[in-house]
C-alpha positions in Angstrom: -7.2 14.6 -9.9 -5.2 15.0 -6.7 -2.0 13.2 -7.1 -2.6 10.8 -4.0 -5.5 9.3 -5.6 -3.2 7.4 -8.0 -0.4 5.4 -7.2 2.1 4.8 -10.1 3.6 2.1 -8.4 0.4 0.0 -8.2 1.0 -1.0 -12.0 4.5 -2.6 -11.1 2.9 -5.8 -9.8 1.1 -6.6 -13.1 3.9 -5.3 -15.2 6.4 -7.6 -13.7 3.9 -10.4 -14.2 3.5 -9.4 -18.0 7.1 -9.2 -18.6 7.7 -12.5 -16.9 4.9 -14.2 -18.9 6.5 -12.9 -22.1 10.0 -14.4 -21.1 9.1 -18.0 -21.6 6.4 -20.5 -21.8 7.2 -22.0 -18.4 7.3 -18.6 -16.6 4.0 -17.8 -18.3 2.3 -20.7 -16.8 4.0 -20.1 -13.5 3.1 -16.4 -13.3 -0.6 -17.0 -14.3 -0.9 -19.5 -11.6 0.5 -16.8 -9.1 -2.0 -14.4 -10.2 -5.0 -16.7 -10.0 -3.9 -17.7 -6.5 -3.2 -14.2 -5.6 -6.9 -13.2 -6.3 -8.2 -16.2 -4.6 -6.3 -15.2 -1.5 -8.0 -11.9 -1.8 -11.3 -13.4 -1.9 -10.8 -16.0 0.7 -9.4 -13.1 3.1 -12.5 -10.9 2.4 -10.2 -8.6 0.3 -8.2 -8.0 3.6 -5.7 -5.5 1.8 -8.4 -3.4 0.0 -10.9 -3.6 3.0 -8.2 -2.2 5.3 -7.5 0.5 2.6 -11.0 1.5 2.7 -11.4 1.2 6.4 -8.1 3.2 7.2 -9.3 6.1 4.8 -12.0 6.7 7.4 -9.7 7.0 10.5 -8.0 10.3 11.5 -5.5 8.9 13.8 -2.4 6.5 13.5 -3.8 4.5 16.6 -7.1 3.6 14.8 -5.4 2.9 11.4 -3.1 0.3 13.3 -6.1 -1.2 14.9 -7.7 -1.6 11.4 -4.7 -3.2 10.1 -4.6 -5.6 13.3 -8.2 -6.5 12.1 -7.0 -7.3 8.6 -4.1 -9.6 9.8 -6.2 -12.7 10.9 -8.1 -12.8 7.6 -4.9 -12.7 5.6 -3.3 -15.3 7.8 -6.3 -17.7 7.4 -6.4 -17.2 3.6 -2.7 -17.7 3.1 -2.8 -20.8 5.6 -5.8 -22.2 3.5 -3.9 -22.1 0.3 -0.7 -23.4 1.6 -2.6 -26.5 3.3 -4.2 -27.1 -0.1 -1.1 -26.9 -1.9 0.5 -29.4 0.7 -2.4 -31.7 0.3 -1.9 -31.6 -3.5 1.7 -32.4 -2.8 1.0 -35.4 -0.7 -1.4 -36.6 -3.1 0.8 -36.3 -5.9 3.7 -37.9 -4.3 1.3 -40.9 -3.6 0.3 -40.8 -7.2 3.8 -40.6 -8.5 5.1 -43.4 -6.5 2.4 -45.8 -7.9 2.3 -44.7 -11.6 5.8 -43.1 -11.8 4.2 -40.1 -13.8 7.1 -37.4 -13.5 5.0 -34.7 -15.0 2.7 -35.0 -11.9 5.6 -34.2 -9.6 6.5 -31.4 -11.8 2.9 -30.0 -11.6 2.9 -30.4 -7.9 6.3 -28.6 -7.6 5.2 -25.6 -9.7 1.8 -25.3 -7.7 3.7 -25.4 -4.5 6.1 -22.8 -5.4 3.3 -20.5 -6.9 1.4 -20.9 -3.7 4.5 -20.1 -1.6 5.3 -17.0 -3.6 1.6 -15.8 -3.8 1.5 -16.0 0.0 4.5 -13.9 0.3 3.5 -11.4 -2.2 0.1 -11.0 -0.4 1.4 -10.4 2.9 3.9 -8.0 1.7 1.2 -5.9 -0.1 -0.7 -5.8 3.2 2.2 -4.4 5.0 3.0 -1.9 2.2 -0.5 -0.7 2.5 0.1 0.0 6.0 2.8 2.4 5.1 0.6 4.3 2.8 -2.3 4.4 5.4 0.0 5.8 7.9 1.1 8.7 5.6 4.5 7.2 4.7 3.9 7.6 1.0 7.4 7.8 -0.2 8.6 4.9 2.0 5.7 2.9 0.6 6.8 3.8 -2.9 10.3 2.8 -2.3 9.1 -0.5 -0.6 7.1 -1.4 -3.7 9.9 -0.7 -6.2 12.3 -2.6 -4.2 10.1 -5.6 -3.7 8.8 -5.7 -7.4 12.2 -5.1 -8.8 13.3 -8.2 -6.9 10.3 -10.1 -8.5 11.5 -8.9 -11.9 15.1 -10.1 -11.1 13.9 -13.3 -10.1 11.7 -13.8 -13.1 14.6 -12.9 -15.5 17.0 -15.5 -13.8 14.0 -18.2 -13.9 13.7 -17.5 -17.5 17.4 -17.7 -18.3 18.0 -20.7 -16.0 15.0 -22.6 -17.4 13.9 -23.1 -13.7 10.4 -21.6 -13.6 9.6 -20.3 -10.0 12.6 -21.1 -7.9 14.3 -17.8 -7.7 11.0 -15.8 -8.2 9.6 -17.5 -5.0 12.8 -16.6 -3.1 12.7 -13.0 -4.3 9.0 -13.0 -3.1 10.1 -14.5 0.4 12.9 -11.8 0.7 10.5 -8.9 -0.4 7.9 -10.0 2.4 10.8 -10.1 4.8 12.2 -6.7 4.0 8.5 -5.4 4.0 7.7 -6.8 7.7 11.0 -5.6 9.0 11.0 -2.0 7.5 7.4 -1.7 8.1 7.7 -1.7 11.9 11.2 -0.2 11.9 10.1 2.9 10.1 6.7 3.2 11.7 6.5 1.4 15.1 2.9 0.1 15.9 0.7 2.5 17.4 -2.2 0.4 18.5 -3.2 -3.3 17.9 -6.5 -5.2 17.9 -7.5 -8.4 16.1 -11.3 -7.5 16.1 -12.8 -7.8 12.5 -13.4 -4.1 12.2 -13.1 -4.2 8.4 -15.6 -6.8 7.5 -18.2 -3.9 6.8 -15.9 -2.8 4.0 -15.6 -6.0 2.1 -18.6 -5.7 -0.3 -17.0 -2.5 -1.8 -13.5 -3.9 -1.6 -14.7 -6.9 -3.4 -15.8 -5.0 -6.3 -12.8 -2.9 -6.3 -10.6 -5.9 -6.2 -12.0 -8.7 -8.3 -14.5 -7.1 -10.9 -11.9 -6.8 -13.7 -9.9 -10.1 -13.0 -13.2 -12.1 -12.9 -14.6 -10.6 -16.0 -11.3 -10.9 -18.0 -10.8 -14.6 -17.1 -14.4 -15.4 -18.1 -14.2 -13.4 -21.3 -10.7 -15.1 -22.2 -12.3 -18.6 -21.5 -15.4 -17.9 -23.8 -13.4 -16.5 -26.5 -10.8 -19.4 -26.6 -13.6 -22.0 -27.1 -11.5 -24.6 -25.5 -8.6 -23.8 -28.0 -5.4 -24.5 -25.6 -3.0 -22.6 -28.1 -5.4 -19.6 -28.4 -5.9 -19.5 -24.6 -2.2 -19.7 -24.0 -1.5 -16.7 -26.3 -4.2 -14.4 -24.7 -3.4 -15.0 -21.2 -0.7 -12.2 -21.1 -3.2 -9.9 -22.2 -5.2 -10.4 -19.0 -2.1 -9.1 -17.2 -2.1 -6.1 -19.4 -5.5 -5.0 -18.4 -4.4 -5.3 -14.7 -2.2 -2.3 -15.3 -5.0 0.3 -15.7 -7.2 -1.5 -13.4 -4.9 -1.2 -10.5 -3.8 2.3 -11.4 -7.5 3.2 -11.1 -8.1 2.1 -7.5 -9.3 4.5 -5.1 -11.4 4.0 -1.8 -14.4 5.9 -3.3 -15.5 7.0 -6.8 -13.6 10.1 -8.1 -15.3 13.3 -8.7 -15.7 14.9 -12.0 -12.6 17.0 -11.8 -10.6 14.2 -10.2 -11.8 11.6 -12.9 -10.9 13.4 -16.1 -7.1 12.4 -16.2 -8.0 9.0 -15.5 -10.5 8.9 -18.1 -7.8 9.8 -20.6 -5.4 7.2 -19.2 -7.9 4.4 -19.3 -9.1 5.4 -23.0 -5.5 5.7 -24.4 -4.7 2.3 -22.7 -7.6 0.7 -24.7 -7.0 2.7 -27.8 -3.5 2.4 -28.5 -3.7 -1.4 -28.7 -6.7 -1.1 -31.0 -4.9 0.9 -33.3 -1.8 -1.3 -33.2 -3.8 -4.4 -33.8 -4.3 -3.0 -37.5 -0.9 -4.0 -38.3 -0.2 -6.4 -35.5 -3.2 -8.9 -35.0 -1.4 -10.5 -32.3 -1.9 -7.3 -30.1 -5.9 -7.7 -30.4 -6.3 -9.8 -27.3 -4.6 -6.8 -25.5 -7.1 -4.3 -26.8 -9.9 -6.5 -25.7 -8.6 -6.7 -22.0 -7.8 -3.1 -22.0 -11.3 -2.2 -23.1 -12.7 -4.5 -20.4 -10.4 -2.8 -18.0 -11.8 0.6 -19.1 -15.5 -0.5 -18.7 -14.9 -2.1 -15.2 -12.9 0.9 -14.1 -15.4 3.4 -15.3 -18.2 1.6 -13.6 -16.3 1.6 -10.3 -13.9 4.4 -9.9 -14.7 7.1 -12.4 -17.3 9.8 -12.3 -20.1 9.7 -14.8 -19.4 11.7 -17.9 -20.7 11.8 -21.5 -17.3 12.2 -22.8 -16.0 9.1 -21.0 -19.2 6.9 -22.2 -18.6 8.3 -25.6 -15.1 7.4 -25.6 -15.9 3.8 -24.5 -18.4 3.6 -27.3 -15.7 4.6 -29.7 -13.2 2.4 -28.3 -15.7 -0.7 -28.6 -16.4 0.2 -32.2 -12.7 0.2 -32.7 -12.1 -3.3 -31.6 -15.2 -4.7 -33.4 -14.4 -6.9 -36.4 -16.6 -4.6 -38.7 -17.3 -5.1 -42.3 -15.5 -2.1 -43.5 -11.7 -2.2 -43.9 -10.2 -2.7 -40.7 -7.8 0.1 -41.1 -10.6 2.6 -40.6 -10.9 1.5 -37.1 -8.2 3.8 -36.2 -10.8 6.7 -36.8 -13.0 5.8 -33.7 -9.9 5.0 -31.5 -8.4 8.4 -32.2 -11.8 10.0 -31.7 -12.0 8.4 -28.2 -8.6 9.9 -27.1 -9.5 13.5 -28.7 -12.8 13.9 -27.0 -11.2 13.0 -23.5 -8.3 15.3 -23.7 -10.2 18.5 -22.7 -9.3 19.7 -19.4 -7.5 16.3 -18.7 -4.5 18.0 -17.6 -6.0 21.0 -15.6 -5.3 21.2 -11.9 -7.5 22.9 -9.5 -5.9 25.4 -7.5 
């Protein structure tokens, strides 16, 4: 697999969310809202970021890439404005309700939602400008920008968790990260061209699958498995963020070839098999094994080349997480088998 096909920094955003969700219950709810709103913005904007990424990959020149970027901006701005308008409307409605019934928790929920929406808007815009850096060939600058912005989000989450003020510093950190992204994006690489024409719309169907397949599937699975049990749902929500890590690491503009897919196959299998093995001794890890398996299946369907070894590995991982009748400790056997059969040629590089 060519190195440019995988961006290690793509794992930072869900990793920060996972860490924040494990810090405190207040941060957990706030971060979950942020991620739900993030993918809602992606849907409303016709997956502006990934549509631009797919479209830019077809363009040979910087001028045309920047025109594609200009075509993505209106959709992102409209989606962000729609979410902020919704949050502000809920704010006004909550204030009226609070004035009449003096329900303090209503105002608290309203404040949480508004901060989460604001943070999500900042993050979505920052990701779009970060994508521009990669599309224009400024890979190192894009990596540095991603590390800085996600580092600030993590610092904000840590401060919020310590101060018991979920979302305040996190939202400020997201705003600073967006500002840094906007300033550096044009300072490092000035615009080469600009157009607001919706040039990226034809790339939306594929981008929609590449962006939303796992989050939608995982959320549906978690809701079904929880059976309305709020405590169980609360315990399994961080697992969805864990599955986002391999899902985002898998992203490419097109399906990989067989040679390119082998390292990713092993990575995805390992992400699912290791929690399945760990769950033998720590049952609380079981939801993480389930969501990692969902990410494996979704990534294999969208980003990986068809392979007998990959599909056999998926079968073994599914067997490892099933509550079978034989002693559960034996589930380690299919989990290890899934890893072993996908190691072959995984680390070979084409000359």
